C-alpha positions, -999 to +999 in steps of 0.1 A: +001+186-109-021+216-112-040+221-144-036+256-159-068+274-164-072+286-200-090+319-193-089+344-221-065+373-218-079+407-209-073+419-245-091+388-260-121+394-237-123+431-246-122+422-283-150+398-277-172+424-260-163+450-286-173+427-315-204+415-297-215+451-292-214+456-330-237+427-339-272+431-351-300+416-331-303+384-352-265+379-352-265+383-314-292+357-311-271+334-332-242+339-308-266+332-279-277+300-296-242+290-305-232+293-268-263+274-257-277+302-235-314+302-226-334+332-236-364+322-215-368+317-178-376+282-166-412+289-158-445+278-174-452+311-191-418+311-210-410+346-197-381+362-216-349+369-197-336+405-196-308+414-220-284+419-191-290+384-178-284+369-213-254+390-221-238+382-187-243+345-194-228+349-229-197+365-214-194+337-188-197+310-215-170+327-235-147+327-205-154+290-198-149+280-234-117+262-245-090+282-263-100+265-296-137+273-291-128+310-283-107+312-314-135+299-336-160+322-319-138+352-325-134+342-362-171+341-366-176+375-348-149+392-369-165+379-401-199+391-390-187+425-381-164+431-411-190+420-437-209+452-429-179+475-434 
């Protein structure tokens, strides 16, 4: 029996990107930490990775997350974005 992949719907992914784009820098870094994404390259100098690399990995981790994890992430993002309004 094939196991169904639980990828997010297109709408859910668009909402994630939309909410993420409205985060402040420190809030975004919290999301990066929550998703366990490295912000430094694996070299001796601890060179920071570019924003594009970090954001790409954040999106990949969101897609790979379980439906329950995605739901919880979206709740946190909504709360962070709406607290400013």
